[in-house]
N, C-alpha and C positions, 0 to 999 in steps of 0.2 A: 575780665570783660563784664560789664554790668548791663542790665536792661536798657539803661539810658544810652550807653555807648552802642548797643545793638540797634536801637532806634535810629541813632545818628547815621549808622552805616546804611540802614534801609532807606532813610531819607535821601542819602547821597546816591542811592542806586548802585552801590559798590557790591556787586554780586560776589566777586572773589573774596572780598574782605568778610562778607557775611558767611561764606562757605568756611573760611578759616576760623571764624569765631565759633561757629557751630561744631566744627571738628574738635576744637579745644574744649568747648563747654557745651555739650549737647543739651543740657537742661535749659539753656537759654531759649531754645525753640519753643518752650512752654511759658516763657516769661510774659508778664503783663507789661505792655509798653506805654500805655496811656490809661488814665483813670480819672477819678473825681477832680483832681487838681487841674485837669485839662477841660473839665466840664463834661466828661464822658463817663459812661459805665466802664468798668475794668475791661480792657481790650487786649487780648493776647496777640502775639505776633501774627498768627495766621489770619486774624481779623483785621489787623492794622494794615496789612498790605493792600487791602481793598479800600480802606478809608483814606490812607495817606495821599494818594493822587487827587482825590476829590477835594480835599481840604488844602491842597497846595503845598503839602510837605514834601512830596516826592513826585517824580515822573512815573507814568504808567509803564513805560517800556521794560524796565528791569523787574517788575513785580511778579510776572509769571515765573521767572527763573528763581526768584527768592522764595515764592510759595513752594516751588518744587523742592528747594533745599529744606524748608521747614517740614514738609511732608516726609522727606527722606530721613529726617532726624527723628521721626516718630510721632509727629503731630497728627491727631485724628482729623481727617478731612471734614468731619461733621462737627468739629469743635468741642466745646465744653459739654459734657453729658447733661449738665444742668440747663443748658441752652442749646439743644441740638440743632444743627443745621445753620448756625450763625454764619460761618464763613461763606457758604454758597449764597445764602440770602443777601449777605453784604455785597458780594461780588456782583450779584444781579442788580441790586438796588443802586450801586455806585458805578455801574458800567464798566467793571473790570473784566473784560472778556478773557484776557490771558490768565488771570487768577482763576476764573471759572473753569477754564480748560484744565489747569493743573489740578484743581479740586476734583473735577469729574474723573480725570485719569487716575486720581488717587482713591476713587471709590465713593465719592460724596453722594449722599441720598438726593436724588433729583426731585423727590416728591415731599420733602420736608415742608412744613407749613410755618409761616411767620406772620407777624402782626403789623408790618409796615404798610400794608395795603388795606383798603376797606374790605371788611368781611374776611380777613386773613387770606393767605394764599401761598402757593408754591414759589420757588425761585423764578419760574417762568412768569407767573403773575406779577412778581416784583419787577422783573426786567421790563415787561410790557407796560406796567403802570408808570414807570419812570422814563419811558421812552428809550430804553437801552436796547435797541433793536439788534445790535450785533451780539450781545449776550443772549438775547432771546433765541437768535438763530443757532448759537452754540448749544444751548439747552435742547432745542428741538432736534438738532442733528444727533445729540447724544441719547435721544429717546424720551425726553420729557413729555408727559401727557399734556396734550392740548385739550384741556377739560372743560373750558367754558367758552361762551361766545366772545367774551372779553379777550381771553388768550388767543382765540382764533383770529379775531380782528387784528390784534397786535402783530401777529406773525404773517398776516396776509393769506391765511388759509380760508379763502372766501367760501368755498363749498361747505367746509366744516362749520363756519360761522353761521351760514344760512340754515344749516340743519338744526341749529340750536335756537338762533334768533329768527323765528319763523314769520314774525310780522312786527309792525311798528309798535305794537302795544306790549311786546315782550319785555319783562322787567330788566333784562340785560341789554336792551337796545341802546340806552344812553351811554352806558359804560363801554359798549362795543364801539360806538362812534368816537368816544374819547380815545380809546385804545388805538383805533385806526389813525386818528389824527396825530397823536404823539409819536407814532412810529412811521409816519409818512406812507401809510398803506392806502394809496389813492383808490385802488380797485375796491377795497373793503368799504371805504367812504361811499363810493358810488353805489355799491350794492345796498348799503343801509339806507341811503337816501331814496333809492328805487323802491324800497319797502314802504316808504312813507315816513321814515324817521325824520323829524324836523331838523334842519341844519342847525338851528339855534337851541335845540333841546338842552336843558341844564343837566349837568352831571357834577355833583359836588358844588353847587351854587355858581357854576360857570359853564358856558357852552364850549364845544370842541375847539372853536377858533382860539379862545383864550388859552386853552391847554397847549395847543400846537405852538402858539406864539411864545408862551412861557418856556417851552422846551426847545425853542429855536428851530422848529421843523418848518423850514421855508416852503417846501413843496406842498405840504398840507395846508399851510396858511394861504398860499396863492389859490389852491384848489377850492378850499372852503369859501373864500371870498368870491371866486368865480361862480360858485354854486349858490350864492346869495347870503352867506353869513354876514352879519352886520358888525363891522369892525369898530363902530362907535358905541356899541352896547357896553355899558359899565356893569360889571358883576357886583352883586350886593355885598360880597365879603371884603374886597379890596377897593371897591369903587374905582376900578381902573379899567380902561379899555385895552384891547390887545396891543394897541400902539404905544401905550404908556407902561404896560406891565410885562412886555415880552423880553426875551433874550435879544441881544443887539441885532443880530442878523435878521431874524424874523420881524423884529420891531420896525426896522427900516423898510422891509418889504410891505408890511401892513400900512405904514405911512404912505408909501408910494401908491398902493392900491386905493387907499382912502382918498388921496388927492385926485387920482385920475378917474375914480368911479363915483364918489359921493361928494367930494369937496365940502365937507362940513366946516363951518367957521370955527368950531371948537377944537379941531384937530391940531396938535402941535407938530 
């Protein structure tokens, strides 16, 4: 059995075949399954199980069980010591709640810090940033620290958020509104707007409505439009409005809201 063959079994979601392969060749659990030839950094199997569904190579359903097999075969839940925390950060970033559960059960560090979010952040910050609310909930249930207003907004911990973001001028306010939007946390959105945070405040060159639409968060899209967010506003980075840059479901909703509320001639 080669790493290429193991990757094919993972892509096929064949849990029993992966079990048999690891029993015959335990060292395969530590094999690199993708790398520069794929346009990626070297990616061990325990990282690959989070990446494969996002990239369309595999379905999500078997990945938790396969992660458990890799951990049982001796893989460190925190991954390569030279890049600690990679597996849980990947699961948080790519929305693999099952893999996250397996890693946490295996003893993964909940507070490891990675670079895929602005200012660096824990797995919780990564899950919140990318709108992976289910993973964020798994992390919080496991005891992850809700350490910032951004984290709190993303998981709907409104009281905790308001204890940090005490007024509209707080530097975390724009990021908190983005976090609330991409995680469909409508109460957190309302609490921030009640503080006076502008509904169109920019975070990373785009307002919360853009981020919610991009992540396909239909409830937040509708709510932000109802609260006065401008769906015709083009952000300076992509020169796209929410209705042209959104994930399909939210884009359709934005177009409906634009048509019924603003009727701009430029809306497609």
